[in-house]
All heavy atoms as an XYZ file, in Angstrom:
870
protein
N     -19.892     57.857   -133.486
C     -20.379     56.653   -134.160
C     -19.624     56.410   -135.474
O     -18.960     57.285   -135.982
C     -21.854     56.809   -134.475
C     -22.759     56.552   -133.277
C     -24.158     56.370   -133.783
C     -24.969     55.646   -132.743
N     -26.239     55.199   -133.159
N     -19.825     55.260   -136.002
C     -19.156     54.845   -137.264
C     -19.549     55.773   -138.441
O     -18.691     56.120   -139.234
C     -19.442     53.400   -137.613
N     -20.845     56.176   -138.461
C     -21.262     57.031   -139.565
C     -20.528     58.349   -139.554
O     -20.128     58.852   -140.602
C     -22.794     57.288   -139.457
C     -23.647     56.092   -139.662
C     -24.078     55.493   -138.303
O     -23.641     55.986   -137.242
O     -24.800     54.517   -138.331
N     -20.358     58.946   -138.369
C     -19.658     60.224   -138.266
C     -18.239     60.093   -138.731
O     -17.696     60.983   -139.451
C     -19.707     60.719   -136.834
O     -21.046     60.974   -136.445
N     -17.545     59.055   -138.357
C     -16.165     58.845   -138.738
C     -16.103     58.659   -140.289
O     -15.179     59.204   -140.936
C     -15.575     57.596   -138.034
N     -16.980     57.896   -140.830
C     -17.008     57.679   -142.252
C     -17.290     58.958   -143.022
O     -16.616     59.253   -144.058
C     -17.998     56.589   -142.624
C     -17.913     56.017   -144.001
C     -16.546     55.547   -144.340
C     -18.868     54.827   -144.152
N     -18.177     59.803   -142.534
C     -18.481     61.082   -143.139
C     -17.228     61.946   -143.155
O     -16.869     62.525   -144.190
C     -19.604     61.825   -142.445
C     -20.963     61.056   -142.635
C     -19.747     63.261   -142.927
C     -22.073     61.507   -141.755
N     -16.516     61.963   -142.070
C     -15.281     62.784   -141.973
C     -14.197     62.221   -142.989
O     -13.478     63.014   -143.612
C     -14.681     62.750   -140.565
C     -15.526     63.497   -139.580
C     -15.568     64.954   -139.921
O     -14.640     65.565   -140.393
N     -16.739     65.577   -139.699
N     -14.100     60.934   -143.122
C     -13.093     60.358   -144.016
C     -13.467     60.654   -145.481
O     -12.606     60.974   -146.295
C     -13.017     58.835   -143.804
C     -12.375     58.521   -142.472
C     -12.238     58.134   -144.912
C     -12.526     57.073   -142.004
N     -14.788     60.621   -145.779
C     -15.215     60.803   -147.204
C     -15.200     62.314   -147.635
O     -14.958     62.582   -148.769
C     -16.596     60.230   -147.403
C     -16.710     58.740   -147.313
C     -18.150     58.290   -147.462
C     -15.870     58.006   -148.390
N     -15.495     63.158   -146.686
C     -15.636     64.568   -147.014
C     -14.373     65.132   -147.618
O     -13.306     64.987   -147.046
C     -16.019     65.376   -145.805
O     -17.288     64.877   -145.328
C     -16.228     66.862   -146.100
N     -14.464     65.713   -148.830
C     -13.371     66.317   -149.518
C     -12.258     65.334   -149.878
O     -11.090     65.745   -149.965
C     -12.833     67.481   -148.712
C     -13.868     68.575   -148.527
O     -14.687     68.835   -149.464
N     -13.843     69.225   -147.403
N     -12.574     64.066   -150.050
C     -11.584     63.062   -150.464
C     -12.023     62.488   -151.807
O     -12.562     61.402   -151.844
C     -11.430     62.003   -149.398
C     -10.238     61.136   -149.613
O      -9.766     60.974   -150.734
N      -9.738     60.557   -148.541
N     -11.768     63.204   -152.874
C     -12.270     62.819   -154.203
C     -11.749     61.458   -154.645
O     -12.476     60.651   -155.237
C     -11.903     63.907   -155.225
C     -12.570     63.631   -156.581
C     -12.486     64.797   -157.489
C     -13.070     64.653   -158.851
N     -13.496     63.401   -159.295
N     -10.476     61.210   -154.404
C      -9.904     59.908   -154.808
C     -10.658     58.751   -154.173
O     -10.991     57.748   -154.811
C      -8.406     59.852   -154.494
C      -7.763     58.605   -155.006
C      -6.290     58.539   -154.794
O      -5.701     59.613   -154.620
O      -5.733     57.431   -154.791
N     -10.869     58.872   -152.854
C     -11.609     57.830   -152.154
C     -12.999     57.698   -152.721
O     -13.531     56.565   -152.877
C     -11.609     58.134   -150.647
C     -12.211     57.084   -149.734
C     -11.411     55.788   -149.833
C     -12.209     57.587   -148.303
N     -13.693     58.848   -152.894
C     -15.059     58.798   -153.423
C     -15.160     58.162   -154.762
O     -16.092     57.450   -155.118
C     -15.666     60.219   -153.429
C     -15.931     60.873   -152.081
C     -16.220     62.321   -152.225
C     -17.081     60.166   -151.417
N     -14.141     58.452   -155.645
C     -14.139     57.933   -157.016
C     -13.813     56.444   -157.056
O     -14.354     55.669   -157.839
C     -13.108     58.655   -157.891
C     -13.620     60.007   -158.363
O     -14.879     60.162   -158.460
O     -12.821     60.874   -158.673
N     -12.856     55.995   -156.225
C     -12.305     54.660   -156.347
C     -12.911     53.614   -155.356
O     -12.898     52.452   -155.668
C     -10.789     54.712   -156.200
C     -10.152     55.525   -157.263
C      -8.631     55.613   -157.042
N      -8.003     56.665   -157.740
C      -7.573     56.553   -158.996
N      -7.648     55.419   -159.653
N      -7.012     57.601   -159.624
N     -13.266     54.057   -154.193
C     -13.674     53.105   -153.173
C     -15.165     53.000   -152.891
O     -15.647     52.023   -152.363
C     -12.937     53.434   -151.842
C     -11.443     53.376   -151.909
C     -10.932     52.035   -152.274
O     -11.437     51.006   -151.728
N      -9.998     51.905   -153.178
N     -15.883     54.011   -153.265
C     -17.371     53.963   -153.065
C     -17.992     53.492   -154.364
O     -18.047     54.239   -155.342
C     -17.893     55.351   -152.634
C     -17.187     55.857   -151.356
C     -19.445     55.278   -152.447
C     -17.393     54.936   -150.165
N     -18.506     52.269   -154.326
C     -19.157     51.719   -155.519
C     -20.635     51.596   -155.296
O     -21.183     51.901   -154.215
C     -18.531     50.383   -155.860
C     -18.619     49.350   -154.788
O     -19.321     49.594   -153.752
O     -17.954     48.279   -154.904
N     -21.322     51.120   -156.342
C     -22.780     51.000   -156.270
C     -23.238     50.097   -155.125
O     -24.240     50.342   -154.436
C     -23.350     50.514   -157.582
C     -24.848     50.571   -157.672
C     -25.348     50.192   -159.061
C     -26.796     50.366   -159.186
N     -27.294     50.126   -160.567
N     -22.475     49.010   -154.932
C     -22.885     48.066   -153.856
C     -22.778     48.715   -152.484
O     -23.667     48.556   -151.659
C     -21.915     46.845   -153.890
C     -22.236     45.783   -152.860
C     -21.289     44.605   -152.968
O     -20.946     44.207   -154.098
O     -20.898     44.122   -151.910
N     -21.756     49.515   -152.262
C     -21.609     50.230   -150.966
C     -22.709     51.255   -150.797
O     -23.315     51.360   -149.721
C     -20.272     50.911   -150.890
C     -19.931     51.588   -149.585
C     -19.573     50.634   -148.484
N     -18.454     49.778   -148.897
C     -18.396     48.491   -148.619
N     -19.328     47.922   -147.893
N     -17.384     47.749   -149.033
N     -23.042     52.011   -151.869
C     -24.099     52.993   -151.810
C     -25.449     52.331   -151.533
O     -26.245     52.845   -150.740
C     -24.201     53.790   -153.128
C     -22.954     54.692   -153.365
C     -23.001     55.191   -154.833
C     -22.940     55.854   -152.387
N     -25.662     51.151   -152.117
C     -26.841     50.410   -151.866
C     -26.960     49.971   -150.416
O     -28.048     50.035   -149.814
C     -26.938     49.189   -152.788
C     -28.276     48.496   -152.794
C     -28.398     47.489   -153.945
O     -27.422     47.199   -154.622
O     -29.541     47.025   -154.146
N     -25.859     49.649   -149.775
C     -25.864     49.290   -148.387
C     -26.305     50.456   -147.539
O     -27.054     50.349   -146.606
C     -24.496     48.766   -147.941
C     -24.129     47.452   -148.495
C     -22.666     47.072   -148.197
O     -21.835     47.888   -147.800
N     -22.377     45.752   -148.356
N     -25.757     51.663   -147.853
C     -26.171     52.868   -147.148
C     -27.644     53.158   -147.266
O     -28.315     53.446   -146.305
C     -25.378     54.066   -147.613
C     -23.886     53.980   -147.424
C     -23.000     54.747   -148.234
C     -23.290     53.214   -146.485
C     -21.654     54.672   -148.070
C     -21.913     53.153   -146.276
C     -21.081     53.926   -147.128
N     -28.155     53.012   -148.534
C     -29.529     53.240   -148.778
C     -30.421     52.224   -148.054
O     -31.481     52.561   -147.493
C     -29.841     53.251   -150.289
C     -29.212     54.565   -150.913
C     -31.334     53.235   -150.577
C     -29.180     54.540   -152.412
N     -29.970     51.001   -147.985
C     -30.737     49.971   -147.260
C     -30.849     50.234   -145.806
O     -31.824     49.886   -145.178
C     -30.066     48.569   -147.537
C     -30.465     48.033   -148.901
O     -31.437     48.451   -149.514
N     -29.623     47.154   -149.431
N     -29.823     50.896   -145.230
C     -29.925     51.309   -143.843
C     -31.113     52.243   -143.637
O     -31.884     52.122   -142.656
C     -28.630     52.003   -143.354
C     -27.416     51.095   -143.197
C     -26.177     51.947   -142.872
C     -27.672     50.084   -142.077
N     -31.302     53.193   -144.606
C     -32.450     54.035   -144.550
C     -33.750     53.343   -144.746
O     -34.701     53.579   -144.098
C     -32.317     55.157   -145.663
S     -30.980     56.271   -145.381
N     -33.742     52.420   -145.722
C     -34.958     51.710   -146.058
C     -35.454     50.865   -144.894
O     -36.654     50.703   -144.731
C     -34.720     50.804   -147.326
C     -35.928     50.000   -147.700
N     -37.051     50.567   -148.255
C     -36.168     48.695   -147.599
C     -37.950     49.611   -148.451
N     -37.441     48.462   -148.097
N     -34.563     50.295   -144.181
C     -34.962     49.382   -143.110
C     -35.077     50.030   -141.715
O     -34.773     49.456   -140.688
C     -33.973     48.189   -143.021
C     -34.039     47.364   -144.252
N     -35.085     46.621   -144.607
C     -33.143     47.172   -145.243
C     -34.881     45.965   -145.755
N     -33.701     46.342   -146.183
N     -35.498     51.309   -141.725
C     -35.881     51.989   -140.530
C     -34.793     52.866   -139.867
O     -35.052     53.430   -138.835
N     -33.629     52.956   -140.406
C     -32.580     53.745   -139.791
C     -32.361     55.011   -140.567
O     -31.286     55.371   -140.933
C     -31.292     52.958   -139.709
C     -31.375     51.686   -138.903
C     -30.077     50.936   -138.860
O     -29.021     51.453   -139.183
N     -30.125     49.704   -138.505
N     -33.449     55.751   -140.813
C     -33.388     56.963   -141.602
C     -32.855     58.130   -140.752
O     -33.504     59.179   -140.584
C     -34.781     57.320   -142.175
C     -35.198     56.344   -143.238
C     -36.459     56.816   -143.900
N     -37.546     56.609   -142.983
C     -38.793     57.039   -143.253
N     -39.064     57.587   -144.394
N     -39.739     56.842   -142.406
N     -31.693     57.971   -140.234
C     -31.141     58.997   -139.353
C     -30.448     60.107   -140.212
O     -30.092     59.886   -141.340
C     -30.126     58.401   -138.384
O     -28.903     58.075   -139.043
N     -30.266     61.255   -139.536
C     -29.615     62.351   -140.239
C     -28.202     61.980   -140.655
O     -27.733     62.357   -141.743
C     -29.622     63.583   -139.278
C     -28.996     64.776   -139.855
C     -29.028     65.947   -138.904
O     -29.766     65.923   -137.920
O     -28.272     66.909   -139.176
N     -27.511     61.152   -139.870
C     -26.145     60.795   -140.220
C     -26.097     59.928   -141.458
O     -25.164     60.047   -142.258
C     -25.493     60.065   -139.071
C     -25.149     60.938   -137.930
C     -24.322     60.236   -136.879
N     -24.036     61.131   -135.814
C     -24.089     60.796   -134.504
N     -24.385     59.562   -134.194
N     -23.784     61.679   -133.620
N     -27.018     59.054   -141.722
C     -27.048     58.238   -142.909
C     -27.288     59.112   -144.112
O     -26.635     58.954   -145.157
C     -28.073     57.116   -142.834
C     -27.831     56.183   -141.688
C     -28.178     56.373   -144.169
C     -26.584     55.391   -141.750
N     -28.189     60.068   -143.976
C     -28.473     61.072   -145.086
C     -27.211     61.889   -145.334
O     -26.820     62.075   -146.498
C     -29.663     61.931   -144.789
C     -30.930     61.083   -144.486
C     -29.932     62.958   -145.869
C     -31.315     60.155   -145.632
N     -26.509     62.325   -144.300
C     -25.280     63.044   -144.442
C     -24.218     62.220   -145.144
O     -23.448     62.706   -145.961
C     -24.753     63.580   -143.088
C     -25.578     64.662   -142.516
C     -25.141     65.041   -141.080
O     -24.459     64.262   -140.394
N     -25.585     66.214   -140.608
N     -24.173     60.957   -144.775
C     -23.207     60.008   -145.416
C     -23.474     59.901   -146.900
O     -22.521     60.020   -147.725
C     -23.286     58.654   -144.726
C     -22.417     57.558   -145.268
C     -20.916     57.991   -145.233
C     -22.635     56.287   -144.478
N     -24.749     59.738   -147.284
C     -25.065     59.660   -148.708
C     -24.743     60.997   -149.404
O     -24.195     60.963   -150.511
C     -26.538     59.311   -148.874
C     -26.953     57.925   -148.674
C     -28.456     57.698   -148.608
C     -26.357     57.020   -149.808
N     -25.063     62.087   -148.748
C     -24.721     63.395   -149.362
C     -23.198     63.565   -149.531
O     -22.752     64.118   -150.559
C     -25.276     64.544   -148.451
N     -22.400     63.033   -148.582
C     -20.955     63.183   -148.689
C     -20.416     62.383   -149.872
O     -19.314     62.725   -150.404
C     -20.312     62.744   -147.376
N     -21.128     61.388   -150.308
C     -20.672     60.589   -151.474
C     -21.006     61.220   -152.800
O     -20.510     60.793   -153.854
C     -21.290     59.170   -151.473
O     -22.644     59.220   -151.677
C     -20.959     58.442   -150.182
N     -21.812     62.299   -152.779
C     -22.303     62.921   -154.022
C     -21.483     64.053   -154.568
O     -21.578     64.382   -155.754
C     -23.718     63.383   -153.803
S     -24.896     62.082   -153.628
N     -20.659     64.672   -153.733
C     -19.869     65.837   -154.209
C     -18.604     65.927   -153.364
O     -18.540     65.477   -152.239
C     -20.651     67.112   -154.197
O     -20.986     67.496   -152.872
N     -17.643     66.630   -153.895
C     -16.410     66.859   -153.264
C     -15.869     68.268   -153.578
O     -15.660     68.535   -154.774
C     -15.388     65.816   -153.684
S     -13.789     65.962   -152.837
N     -15.759     69.116   -152.627
C     -15.351     70.506   -152.801
C     -16.199     71.209   -153.860
O     -15.632     71.900   -154.729
C     -13.869     70.511   -153.141
C     -12.980     69.968   -152.054
C     -11.519     69.982   -152.431
C     -10.693     69.295   -151.353
N      -9.268     69.186   -151.690
N     -17.469     70.920   -153.865
C     -18.369     71.587   -154.829
C     -18.441     70.938   -156.181
O     -19.210     71.343   -157.061
N     -17.676     69.892   -156.409
C     -17.670     69.192   -157.694
C     -18.489     67.868   -157.564
O     -18.290     67.121   -156.618
C     -16.210     68.839   -158.060
C     -16.114     68.102   -159.452
C     -14.659     67.744   -159.753
O     -13.746     68.376   -159.217
O     -14.486     66.858   -160.567
N     -19.353     67.634   -158.510
C     -20.221     66.481   -158.478
C     -19.375     65.197   -158.664
O     -18.450     65.157   -159.437
C     -21.254     66.552   -159.582
N     -19.778     64.174   -157.920
C     -19.251     62.837   -158.118
C     -20.379     62.101   -158.850
O     -21.251     61.464   -158.281
C     -18.941     62.120   -156.797
C     -18.010     62.978   -155.943
C     -18.310     60.744   -157.043
C     -16.615     63.228   -156.497
N     -20.381     62.277   -160.192
C     -21.540     61.887   -160.976
C     -21.836     60.378   -160.918
O     -22.984     59.975   -160.838
C     -21.325     62.299   -162.426
C     -21.454     63.805   -162.657
C     -21.368     64.212   -164.065
O     -20.792     63.503   -164.917
N     -21.907     65.343   -164.376
N     -20.786     59.568   -160.915
C     -21.064     58.096   -160.850
C     -21.823     57.721   -159.590
O     -22.782     56.933   -159.659
C     -19.754     57.298   -160.894
C     -19.164     57.291   -162.277
O     -19.822     57.559   -163.272
N     -17.834     57.006   -162.362
N     -21.470     58.351   -158.471
C     -22.155     58.082   -157.210
C     -23.607     58.613   -157.280
O     -24.538     57.983   -156.816
C     -21.425     58.682   -156.048
C     -20.144     57.921   -155.737
O     -19.890     56.903   -156.291
N     -19.342     58.514   -154.871
N     -23.792     59.802   -157.846
C     -25.104     60.358   -158.025
C     -25.999     59.502   -158.846
O     -27.163     59.208   -158.495
C     -25.048     61.800   -158.570
C     -24.407     62.781   -157.663
C     -24.251     64.159   -158.260
O     -24.525     64.379   -159.422
N     -23.767     65.113   -157.441
N     -25.447     58.992   -160.000
C     -26.251     58.113   -160.825
C     -26.556     56.819   -160.184
O     -27.726     56.316   -160.242
C     -25.477     57.814   -162.131
C     -25.282     59.024   -163.064
C     -24.076     59.211   -163.706
C     -26.307     59.948   -163.241
C     -23.907     60.324   -164.585
C     -26.120     61.043   -164.082
C     -24.923     61.200   -164.735
O     -24.739     62.276   -165.556
N     -25.597     56.271   -159.426
C     -25.836     54.971   -158.725
C     -26.867     55.120   -157.658
O     -27.718     54.250   -157.514
C     -24.526     54.440   -158.134
C     -23.518     53.919   -159.191
O     -23.983     53.691   -160.325
O     -22.351     53.792   -158.874
N     -26.823     56.228   -156.895
C     -27.849     56.422   -155.853
C     -29.224     56.563   -156.493
O     -30.185     55.959   -155.999
C     -27.508     57.666   -154.980
C     -26.285     57.379   -154.086
C     -28.689     58.118   -154.167
C     -25.732     58.618   -153.396
N     -29.324     57.303   -157.568
C     -30.578     57.478   -158.232
C     -31.124     56.182   -158.751
O     -32.273     55.790   -158.553
C     -30.410     58.452   -159.434
O     -29.972     59.733   -158.888
C     -31.724     58.653   -160.182
N     -30.202     55.390   -159.324
C     -30.597     54.036   -159.861
C     -31.134     53.179   -158.767
O     -32.162     52.500   -158.876
C     -29.440     53.365   -160.604
C     -29.841     52.131   -161.275
O     -30.859     52.102   -162.004
O     -29.118     51.078   -161.070
N     -30.414     53.060   -157.672
C     -30.849     52.291   -156.488
C     -32.170     52.730   -155.944
O     -33.108     51.929   -155.701
C     -29.756     52.258   -155.385
C     -30.288     51.610   -154.116
C     -28.504     51.535   -155.881
N     -32.390     54.058   -155.858
C     -33.642     54.558   -155.299
C     -34.835     54.278   -156.184
O     -35.915     53.981   -155.698
C     -33.513     56.068   -155.067
C     -32.683     56.510   -153.851
C     -32.481     57.978   -153.786
C     -33.322     56.020   -152.552
N     -34.661     54.409   -157.512
C     -35.833     54.246   -158.371
C     -36.039     52.850   -158.898
O     -37.117     52.525   -159.319
C     -35.818     55.324   -159.531
C     -34.695     55.079   -160.464
C     -35.864     56.690   -158.993
C     -34.708     55.964   -161.675
N     -35.021     52.011   -158.880
C     -35.148     50.684   -159.443
C     -35.885     49.692   -158.576
O     -36.444     48.698   -159.037
C     -33.802     50.098   -159.873
O     -33.015     49.877   -158.717
N     -35.939     49.948   -157.229
C     -36.566     49.027   -156.349
C     -37.871     49.738   -155.840
O     -37.827     50.766   -155.150
C     -35.663     48.734   -155.156
C     -36.306     47.793   -154.181
O     -37.286     48.121   -153.510
N     -35.694     46.609   -153.988
N     -39.044     49.157   -156.176
C     -40.298     49.786   -155.833
C     -40.480     50.021   -154.334
O     -40.938     51.075   -153.887
C     -41.467     48.983   -156.409
C     -42.801     49.659   -156.147
C     -43.967     48.905   -156.770
O     -43.772     47.833   -157.405
O     -45.106     49.380   -156.628
N     -40.114     49.042   -153.557
C     -40.282     49.198   -152.079
C     -39.417     50.289   -151.532
O     -39.867     51.105   -150.742
C     -39.972     47.849   -151.403
N     -38.190     50.369   -151.984
C     -37.281     51.470   -151.593
C     -37.834     52.802   -152.034
O     -37.859     53.775   -151.292
C     -35.850     51.187   -152.112
O     -35.383     49.988   -151.631
C     -34.918     52.354   -151.745
N     -38.220     52.849   -153.285
C     -38.780     54.065   -153.863
C     -40.011     54.577   -153.098
O     -40.038     55.731   -152.658
C     -39.181     53.836   -155.331
C     -39.653     55.101   -156.040
C     -39.895     54.836   -157.530
N     -40.962     53.852   -157.786
C     -40.696     52.647   -158.370
N     -39.474     52.299   -158.769
N     -41.675     51.784   -158.544
N     -40.912     53.643   -152.780
C     -42.117     54.045   -151.984
C     -41.778     54.472   -150.573
O     -42.449     55.352   -150.023
C     -43.107     52.952   -151.998
C     -43.765     52.682   -153.375
O     -43.713     53.551   -154.220
N     -44.271     51.505   -153.571
N     -40.767     53.867   -150.023
C     -40.468     54.160   -148.586
C     -39.646     55.444   -148.446
O     -39.832     56.193   -147.502
C     -39.648     53.002   -148.014
C     -39.090     53.258   -146.615
C     -39.892     52.514   -145.591
N     -39.232     52.552   -144.331
C     -39.605     53.297   -143.331
N     -40.721     53.934   -143.367
N     -38.956     53.261   -142.185
N     -38.756     55.759   -149.422
C     -37.799     56.852   -149.174
C     -38.075     58.086   -150.062
O     -37.514     59.158   -149.723
C     -36.382     56.337   -149.491
C     -35.924     55.238   -148.549
C     -34.503     54.755   -148.961
C     -35.931     55.625   -147.108
N     -38.801     57.961   -151.140
C     -38.996     59.145   -151.993
C     -40.409     59.676   -151.862
O     -41.350     58.939   -151.665
C     -38.743     58.741   -153.502
C     -37.323     58.280   -153.820
C     -37.262     57.943   -155.308
C     -36.327     59.310   -153.455
N     -40.488     60.994   -151.888
C     -41.812     61.618   -151.773
C     -42.523     61.542   -153.104
O     -41.989     61.832   -154.171
C     -41.653     63.113   -151.403
C     -41.165     63.444   -150.027
C     -40.961     64.935   -149.900
C     -42.130     62.947   -148.985
N     -43.870     61.259   -153.033
C     -44.743     61.356   -154.188
C     -45.385     62.767   -154.115
O     -45.909     63.167   -153.075
C     -45.809     60.312   -154.158
O     -45.224     59.004   -154.256
N     -45.359     63.447   -155.241
C     -45.898     64.789   -155.292
C     -46.918     64.893   -156.410
O     -46.667     64.299   -157.474
C     -44.783     65.846   -155.488
C     -43.756     65.774   -154.382
C     -45.295     67.266   -155.599
C     -42.513     66.580   -154.587
N     -47.987     65.654   -156.229
C     -48.923     65.865   -157.301
C     -49.585     67.223   -157.202
O     -49.559     67.849   -156.116
C     -50.034     64.775   -157.296
C     -51.095     65.023   -156.198
C     -52.229     64.048   -156.293
N     -53.260     64.429   -155.309
C     -54.367     63.779   -155.137
N     -54.624     62.759   -155.911
N     -55.241     64.141   -154.249
N     -50.155     67.607   -158.292
C     -51.012     68.841   -158.257
C     -52.463     68.334   -158.198
O     -52.868     67.627   -159.066
C     -50.747     69.667   -159.516
C     -51.459     70.938   -159.526
C     -51.115     71.783   -160.758
C     -51.608     73.185   -160.715
N     -51.210     73.930   -161.881
N     -53.146     68.699   -157.131
C     -54.501     68.219   -156.905
C     -55.331     68.746   -158.093
O     -55.406     69.921   -158.363
C     -55.061     68.796   -155.593
C     -56.432     68.262   -155.316
O     -57.369     68.486   -156.088
N     -56.638     67.600   -154.165
N     -56.051     67.800   -158.773
C     -56.826     68.213   -159.973
C     -58.004     69.125   -159.626
O     -58.424     69.919   -160.485
C     -57.275     66.880   -160.568
C     -57.095     65.845   -159.506
C     -56.109     66.407   -158.535
N     -58.467     69.070   -158.399
C     -59.661     69.886   -158.039
C     -59.229     71.268   -157.522
O     -59.690     72.264   -157.980
C     -60.477     69.154   -156.935
O     -60.799     67.867   -157.460
C     -61.725     69.924   -156.624
N     -58.306     71.264   -156.555
C     -57.904     72.473   -155.958
C     -56.667     73.185   -156.582
O     -56.445     74.339   -156.299
C     -57.531     72.262   -154.424
O     -56.362     71.421   -154.367
C     -58.700     71.625   -153.701
N     -55.990     72.422   -157.380
C     -54.764     72.900   -158.052
C     -53.617     73.154   -157.066
O     -52.609     73.772   -157.394
C     -55.031     74.203   -158.886
C     -56.036     73.953   -160.017
C     -55.575     72.887   -160.991
O     -54.549     72.979   -161.588
N     -56.398     71.859   -161.167
N     -53.759     72.708   -155.802
C     -52.706     72.880   -154.819
C     -51.695     71.669   -154.930
O     -52.072     70.578   -155.365
C     -53.263     72.852   -153.421
C     -54.111     74.035   -153.105
N     -55.382     73.967   -152.762
C     -53.735     75.351   -153.081
C     -55.894     75.180   -152.557
N     -54.898     76.046   -152.741
N     -50.452     71.965   -154.590
C     -49.442     70.886   -154.586
C     -49.615     70.091   -153.303
O     -49.800     70.626   -152.220
C     -48.020     71.538   -154.640
C     -47.844     72.375   -155.858
C     -46.966     70.416   -154.597
C     -48.020     71.678   -157.167
N     -49.601     68.736   -153.450
C     -49.719     67.826   -152.320
C     -48.567     66.779   -152.314
O     -48.045     66.478   -153.362
C     -51.072     67.085   -152.454
C     -52.260     68.007   -152.434
C     -53.596     67.253   -152.635
O     -53.599     66.175   -153.321
O     -54.605     67.706   -152.091
N     -48.304     66.258   -151.148
C     -47.400     65.147   -150.998
C     -48.150     63.951   -150.434
O     -49.148     64.161   -149.746
C     -46.160     65.500   -150.101
C     -46.656     65.897   -148.693
C     -45.321     66.584   -150.711
C     -45.469     66.080   -147.722
N     -47.675     62.759   -150.760
C     -48.357     61.578   -150.246
C     -47.641     61.067   -149.025
O     -46.472     60.828   -148.965
C     -48.294     60.476   -151.335
C     -49.200     59.271   -150.995
C     -50.563     59.402   -151.030
C     -48.600     58.099   -150.674
C     -51.426     58.304   -150.720
C     -49.400     56.999   -150.417
C     -50.787     57.108   -150.394
N     -48.458     60.901   -147.926
C     -48.005     60.299   -146.719
C     -48.113     58.791   -146.865
O     -49.204     58.268   -146.919
C     -48.839     60.765   -145.502
C     -48.369     60.144   -144.210
O     -47.504     59.319   -144.162
N     -48.923     60.618   -143.105
N     -46.982     58.111   -146.983
C     -47.000     56.691   -147.276
C     -46.806     55.816   -146.054
O     -46.555     54.626   -146.158
C     -45.830     56.397   -148.283
C     -46.076     55.104   -149.027
O     -47.222     54.665   -149.155
N     -45.008     54.484   -149.481
N     -46.958     56.395   -144.890
C     -46.930     55.580   -143.636
C     -48.210     54.658   -143.717
O     -49.313     55.091   -143.935
C     -47.031     56.447   -142.418
C     -45.723     57.261   -142.271
C     -44.500     56.413   -142.037
O     -44.544     55.401   -141.356
O     -43.446     56.790   -142.643
N     -48.016     53.335   -143.452
C     -49.067     52.389   -143.620
C     -50.417     52.760   -142.930
O     -51.483     52.523   -143.498
C     -48.504     51.082   -143.021
C     -47.043     51.246   -143.202
C     -46.780     52.691   -143.044
N     -50.348     53.320   -141.763
C     -51.617     53.625   -141.037
C     -52.220     54.964   -141.448
O     -53.339     55.317   -141.037
C     -51.386     53.577   -139.534
O     -50.459     54.632   -139.182
N     -51.498     55.784   -142.258
C     -51.975     57.095   -142.570
C     -51.823     57.451   -144.051
O     -51.540     58.589   -144.388
C     -51.221     58.147   -141.723
C     -51.341     57.933   -140.261
C     -50.508     58.954   -139.475
O     -49.661     59.626   -140.022
N     -50.703     58.948   -138.197
N     -51.963     56.530   -144.932
C     -51.791     56.806   -146.368
C     -52.868     57.759   -146.884
O     -54.029     57.455   -146.896
C     -51.764     55.463   -147.138
C     -50.579     54.644   -146.850
C     -50.525     53.412   -147.729
O     -51.495     52.911   -148.231
N     -49.305     52.898   -147.916
N     -52.335     58.943   -147.268
C     -53.278     59.964   -147.776
C     -52.449     61.054   -148.428
O     -51.271     61.232   -148.135
C     -54.157     60.535   -146.715
C     -53.399     61.216   -145.610
C     -54.284     61.739   -144.473
O     -55.482     61.900   -144.696
N     -53.730     61.948   -143.339
N     -53.098     61.846   -149.334
C     -52.467     63.020   -149.891
C     -52.666     64.193   -148.932
O     -53.781     64.372   -148.405
C     -53.111     63.366   -151.230
C     -52.675     62.376   -152.277
C     -53.347     61.311   -152.728
C     -51.440     62.390   -153.018
N     -52.612     60.637   -153.697
C     -51.452     61.304   -153.898
C     -50.337     63.258   -153.013
C     -50.384     61.050   -154.743
C     -49.289     62.996   -153.874
C     -49.319     61.916   -154.728
N     -51.595     64.916   -148.698
C     -51.638     66.095   -147.776
C     -51.205     67.327   -148.504
O     -50.249     67.324   -149.278
C     -50.716     65.848   -146.598
C     -50.987     64.575   -145.783
C     -49.785     64.299   -144.858
C     -52.244     64.724   -145.036
N     -51.857     68.480   -148.231
C     -51.442     69.745   -148.862
C     -49.985     70.110   -148.433
O     -49.659     69.891   -147.258
C     -52.435     70.746   -148.357
C     -53.171     70.111   -147.237
C     -52.969     68.666   -147.343
N     -49.208     70.628   -149.335
C     -47.851     70.981   -149.045
C     -47.767     72.257   -148.209
O     -46.851     72.460   -147.437
C     -47.090     71.142   -150.358
C     -45.520     71.185   -150.250
C     -44.988     70.035   -149.556
C     -44.957     71.297   -151.602
N     -48.729     73.201   -148.361
C     -48.675     74.450   -147.655
C     -49.114     74.324   -146.250
O     -49.471     73.630   -145.548
C     -49.457     75.555   -148.317
C     -50.620     75.032   -149.140
O     -50.643     73.925   -149.499
N     -51.543     75.932   -149.387
């Protein structure tokens, strides 16, 4: 698939990651996840844009973070909400699926 080819092209290609992957392109990748295509390949693609040979690609990391947290719908759909239950003191995550919205124990 196209995602696999793009992952191969981006992996360990710092110049391409620095010069060709901009915030708009990263937002397109994130939007694929937000609109129901949360496949492992899309996540791998985003991960490939974040580092090269163990070195952080900070601009891409900052841009991904900005895109994820600046849009409430994207944030709610793609990021986990975590809390410490005030009664039990257990760590919980929020299941944000529309039909099953509830706090669930992490353990």
